[in-house]
C-alpha positions as CSV (number, residue, x, y, z in Angstrom):
1,M,-0.2,0.1,0.0
2,T,1.3,3.6,-0.9
3,L,-0.1,6.6,0.9
4,V,-2.2,8.8,-0.5
5,P,0.1,12.4,-1.6
6,G,-0.6,14.9,1.2
7,T,0.0,11.7,4.3
8,V,2.1,14.0,6.9
9,R,5.8,11.4,7.1
10,P,6.9,12.1,10.6
11,R,10.3,10.7,8.9
12,R,11.5,12.8,6.4
13,L,13.1,14.2,9.4
14,R,15.5,11.7,9.8
15,T,16.0,10.9,6.0
16,T,20.3,11.7,6.6
17,P,22.7,12.2,9.7
18,A,23.1,16.1,9.3
19,L,19.1,16.8,9.0
20,R,18.7,14.3,12.1
21,R,20.7,17.2,13.4
22,L,20.0,20.2,12.9
23,V,16.5,18.9,14.5
24,S,17.7,17.3,17.9
25,E,15.6,18.5,20.4
26,A,18.4,18.0,23.0
27,R,22.2,17.9,22.6
28,L,25.0,17.4,24.9
29,H,28.3,19.9,25.1
30,P,31.1,19.4,27.7
31,A,30.1,22.3,29.5
32,D,27.0,20.5,30.6
33,L,28.8,17.5,32.0
34,I,30.3,17.9,35.8
35,L,33.6,14.7,36.8
36,P,32.7,13.2,40.2
37,L,36.6,12.4,41.9
38,F,37.7,10.5,44.8
39,V,40.9,11.6,46.7
40,K,41.8,9.3,49.4
41,E,44.4,10.5,52.2
42,T,46.5,6.8,52.4
43,L,47.3,5.9,48.8
44,R,50.2,6.3,47.0
45,E,49.4,5.6,44.2
46,P,45.5,5.6,42.5
47,A,43.2,2.6,43.3
48,P,41.0,0.9,41.0
49,L,37.6,0.8,42.0
50,T,36.1,-3.0,40.8
51,S,32.6,-1.9,40.7
52,M,33.1,1.1,39.0
53,P,35.3,0.2,36.1
54,G,37.8,2.7,35.0
55,V,37.3,4.5,37.6
56,V,39.5,5.6,41.0
57,Q,41.0,6.4,44.0
58,H,43.5,9.4,43.4
59,T,46.2,10.4,45.5
60,L,46.4,14.0,45.4
61,D,49.2,14.2,42.3
62,S,46.9,12.0,40.6
63,L,43.8,14.3,41.3
64,L,45.7,17.2,40.1
65,E,46.1,15.3,36.6
66,A,42.8,14.0,36.3
67,A,41.7,17.7,36.9
68,N,43.6,18.9,34.5
69,E,42.4,16.6,31.5
70,A,38.5,17.0,31.8
71,V,39.8,21.0,32.5
72,D,41.6,20.5,28.7
73,A,38.7,18.6,27.8
74,G,36.2,21.7,27.8
75,V,34.5,19.8,31.2
76,G,32.0,21.9,33.1
77,G,33.2,21.2,36.6
78,L,34.4,19.1,39.5
79,M,32.8,17.6,41.5
80,L,35.7,16.4,45.2
81,F,34.7,13.7,47.8
82,G,37.8,12.8,50.5
83,I,38.6,9.4,52.3
84,P,39.6,10.5,55.6
85,E,42.6,7.7,56.8
86,H,41.1,8.6,60.3
87,K,36.8,8.6,60.9
88,D,34.9,9.5,64.3
89,N,31.7,9.4,65.5
90,D,31.6,13.4,64.6
91,G,33.5,13.4,61.5
92,S,36.2,15.5,62.5
93,Q,38.0,15.8,59.3
94,A,35.7,17.5,57.4
95,D,36.0,20.5,58.6
96,D,39.3,20.2,59.6
97,P,41.8,22.6,57.1
98,E,44.5,19.9,56.6
99,G,41.7,17.7,55.9
100,I,42.1,15.7,53.0
101,L,39.4,17.1,51.2
102,N,40.0,20.4,51.8
103,R,43.8,19.8,51.1
104,A,42.3,18.6,47.7
105,L,40.6,21.4,47.2
106,T,43.3,24.3,48.1
107,L,45.4,22.3,45.1
108,L,43.0,22.8,42.3
109,R,41.8,26.2,42.9
110,D,45.8,27.1,43.5
111,N,46.3,25.3,40.5
112,L,43.8,25.6,38.1
113,G,41.8,29.4,39.2
114,D,39.3,29.9,38.3
115,T,39.6,28.1,35.0
116,T,37.4,25.6,36.2
117,V,34.7,25.1,38.6
118,I,35.9,23.5,41.8
119,M,32.8,21.5,43.5
120,A,32.6,19.6,47.2
121,D,30.6,17.3,48.4
122,L,29.2,18.6,51.6
123,C,28.7,15.3,53.6
124,L,29.7,13.4,56.9
125,D,29.6,10.0,55.9
126,E,32.9,10.5,54.0
127,F,33.8,10.9,57.4
128,T,32.0,9.2,60.1
129,S,33.1,5.6,61.6
130,H,29.6,4.8,61.4
131,G,28.9,5.7,57.7
132,H,25.7,7.7,58.3
133,C,25.3,11.2,57.4
134,G,25.4,13.1,60.2
135,V,26.2,13.0,63.7
136,L,24.1,10.3,65.6
137,D,21.9,10.8,68.6
138,S,21.8,8.3,72.3
139,A,19.7,6.3,70.2
140,G,21.8,5.6,67.0
141,G,19.7,7.9,64.3
142,V,21.1,10.9,63.0
143,D,20.4,14.0,65.1
144,N,18.9,16.8,62.2
145,D,19.5,19.9,64.3
146,A,23.4,18.5,65.7
147,T,24.0,17.7,62.2
148,L,23.4,21.4,60.9
149,T,26.3,23.0,63.4
150,R,28.5,20.2,61.7
151,Y,27.3,21.0,58.3
152,A,27.4,24.6,58.6
153,S,31.4,24.6,59.8
154,M,32.4,22.7,56.4
155,A,30.4,25.0,54.1
156,V,33.2,27.7,55.8
157,A,35.9,25.0,55.8
158,Q,35.0,23.9,52.1
159,A,34.8,28.0,50.9
160,R,38.0,28.8,52.7
161,A,40.2,25.7,50.9
162,G,38.9,27.1,47.5
163,A,36.0,25.9,46.8
164,H,33.2,27.9,44.4
165,V,30.3,25.2,44.9
166,V,29.3,24.0,48.3
167,G,27.5,20.3,47.1
168,L,24.9,19.6,50.3
169,S,24.2,16.2,49.9
170,G,23.6,15.0,52.9
171,M,19.7,15.6,53.2
172,M,19.2,17.4,56.7
173,D,15.9,19.4,57.2
174,G,17.1,23.0,56.6
175,Q,20.5,22.9,55.6
176,V,20.2,25.0,53.1
177,G,19.9,28.1,55.0
178,V,22.5,27.2,57.4
179,C,24.3,26.6,55.5
180,R,23.7,29.6,53.3
181,E,23.9,31.8,56.3
182,A,27.0,30.4,57.8
183,L,29.0,31.4,54.8
184,D,27.2,35.0,54.0
185,L,28.6,35.3,57.9
186,E,32.1,34.8,57.3
187,G,31.9,37.0,54.2
188,F,31.8,34.0,51.4
189,T,28.7,35.1,49.7
190,D,30.2,34.6,46.3
191,V,29.8,30.6,47.4
192,V,27.1,28.3,45.4
193,V,24.9,26.3,47.6
194,M,23.9,23.6,45.2
195,A,21.1,21.6,47.3
196,Y,21.0,18.2,46.5
197,S,16.8,18.7,46.6
198,A,15.4,15.1,44.9
199,K,18.0,12.2,46.8
200,Y,16.1,8.9,47.3
201,A,17.3,6.1,49.8
202,S,18.7,4.6,46.2
203,A,20.0,0.7,45.1
204,F,22.1,2.3,42.8
205,F,24.4,4.1,45.1
206,G,25.9,0.7,45.8
207,P,29.9,1.1,44.0
208,F,30.1,4.7,45.7
209,R,30.0,2.6,48.8
210,E,32.8,1.5,47.9
211,A,34.9,4.4,46.6
212,V,34.0,6.4,49.4
213,D,35.1,3.5,51.8
214,S,32.4,3.7,53.6
215,E,31.2,2.1,57.3
216,L,27.5,2.2,56.9
217,Q,25.9,0.0,58.3
218,G,21.7,-0.4,58.2
219,D,20.6,2.0,55.7
220,R,19.5,6.4,55.3
221,K,16.0,5.8,54.9
222,T,15.4,8.3,57.6
223,Y,16.8,11.0,55.5
224,Q,16.9,10.1,52.4
225,Q,13.5,10.3,50.5
226,D,11.6,6.9,49.8
227,P,11.5,5.7,45.9
228,A,7.8,5.8,46.0
229,N,7.3,9.3,46.5
230,G,7.6,12.3,43.8
231,R,5.5,14.7,44.9
232,E,7.8,14.6,48.1
233,A,10.6,15.9,46.0
234,M,8.9,19.2,45.0
235,R,8.2,20.1,48.8
236,E,11.7,19.3,49.4
237,L,12.7,21.9,46.2
238,D,10.2,24.3,46.9
239,L,11.8,24.5,50.6
240,D,15.6,24.9,49.2
241,L,15.2,27.3,47.1
242,A,12.6,29.2,49.9
243,E,16.3,28.9,51.7
244,G,18.2,30.2,49.1
245,A,19.1,27.1,47.1
246,D,21.2,28.7,43.9
247,V,20.6,25.0,42.4
248,V,19.4,22.1,42.7
249,M,20.3,18.7,41.9
250,V,18.1,15.0,41.5
251,K,19.7,11.9,42.3
252,P,20.1,9.4,41.1
253,G,19.4,9.9,37.8
254,M,17.5,7.7,35.2
255,P,15.1,6.2,37.2
256,Y,14.0,9.4,38.5
257,L,13.3,11.2,35.3
258,D,10.0,11.7,36.1
259,V,11.2,13.9,39.1
260,L,13.8,15.4,37.5
261,A,11.6,16.5,34.5
262,E,9.2,18.1,37.2
263,A,11.3,19.5,38.8
264,A,12.9,21.6,35.9
265,C,9.7,22.7,34.6
266,E,9.1,23.9,38.6
267,S,12.8,25.3,39.1
268,P,14.0,28.4,38.3
269,V,17.5,27.9,39.6
270,P,19.7,25.6,37.5
271,V,18.5,22.3,37.8
272,W,21.4,19.2,37.7
273,A,20.7,15.3,37.6
274,Y,23.6,13.5,38.9
275,Q,24.3,9.6,37.1
276,V,25.1,7.4,40.4
277,S,27.7,5.0,40.6
278,G,24.7,1.7,39.9
279,E,24.1,3.6,36.9
280,Y,27.4,3.5,35.2
281,A,28.3,0.3,36.6
282,M,25.5,-1.3,34.7
283,I,26.3,0.2,31.0
284,E,30.1,-0.4,32.0
285,F,29.3,-4.3,32.7
286,A,27.0,-4.7,30.2
287,A,29.2,-3.7,27.5
288,A,31.6,-6.0,28.6
289,A,29.8,-8.6,28.6
290,G,28.9,-8.3,25.1
291,A,25.1,-7.1,25.8
292,I,24.9,-3.5,24.6
293,D,27.2,-0.6,22.1
294,R,29.1,1.1,24.8
295,E,29.2,4.2,23.8
296,R,25.8,4.9,22.1
297,A,24.9,3.7,25.7
298,I,26.6,6.1,27.5
299,D,25.3,9.4,25.1
300,E,21.4,7.8,25.7
301,S,22.0,7.7,29.0
302,L,23.5,11.5,28.7
303,I,20.6,12.5,25.6
304,A,17.9,11.1,28.8
305,F,19.1,13.9,31.0
306,K,19.3,16.4,29.1
307,R,15.8,15.8,27.2
308,A,14.2,15.9,31.0
309,G,15.4,19.0,31.5
310,A,18.7,18.6,33.2
311,D,21.7,21.9,32.4
312,A,24.5,20.2,33.6
313,V,25.2,15.9,34.2
314,L,27.5,14.9,37.2
315,T,29.0,11.6,35.5
316,Y,32.6,9.7,35.7
317,W,31.9,9.5,31.6
318,A,32.4,13.4,31.6
319,T,36.2,13.5,30.2
320,E,35.9,10.5,28.0
321,V,32.1,12.2,26.6
322,A,34.1,15.5,26.5
323,Q,36.6,14.7,24.0
324,R,34.7,12.7,21.5
325,L,32.6,15.7,21.6
326,N,35.2,17.8,20.7
327,S,36.3,15.2,18.4
328,Q,33.4,15.0,16.8
329,K,33.5,11.9,15.8
330,P,29.4,10.3,15.9
331,S,28.8,8.1,17.5
332,G,25.5,6.7,15.3
333,A,23.1,6.7,18.2
334,Y,20.4,9.6,17.3
């Protein structure tokens, strides 16, 4: 059967690579990508992660090398996570000027200046002996308000160390307002507060536990969000905006594209998404097994975030993808 003249044919816009590129609704650019980096105090050389092929825990020297590579590729920013030699109940190394994360921030700021955006994870889980994101009360639960005091101190310490952005990932009530006030009182009015407004208690964080040598026993369901809830994320978003968040985040990414899309529609500030460790690992292991085309799967996963409305994406592939985009190598995915 032949369609009658005048029939609408959407396939016309898909006939050549150049035409498909011209009418593409969403695009990736190196500046849209943010590279998470792990630096560990006790290492003498980078340590590969078994659950995240291609990702390592860095020394300070290898951290600077990886940061320079990312900057040369045009990656938009760097998000740092620190793993200290010593952990304790209060995460005392988190706001110590000589703590590994703050030393790493200073190293990058001294060497890179304002050529990129240097970001710090502002959470206690990497620094506490119990692995939770806050201070514990006498019953073993996370004490929200006592944790806020620690977060405020961390925000100031990270700003002093050179962070352009502090990433509040602990999901404590009131964390944005407390950190914004602490920064402003210390004169760091230009430091950006990025709020993890929708961070879910997700199974997809699994490989990250290896990356930060997590000591966690149990779960974080009393402060991270229930995966069943979407409207709750909008409530968190509204609260963070009211407290002064400059950027908001949805984490994980692909399992929560509906939340990301709604946040992008509602938010007057930039919305970012985090392609978390489990998302990364699934693609890497599936590709290693020959089940999927690795580059196409990476590109398709990232374009999904952009299509849903993300202004930037944290991804462990940031440098690789930026380099590929710069070379203008067609992936064939679109």
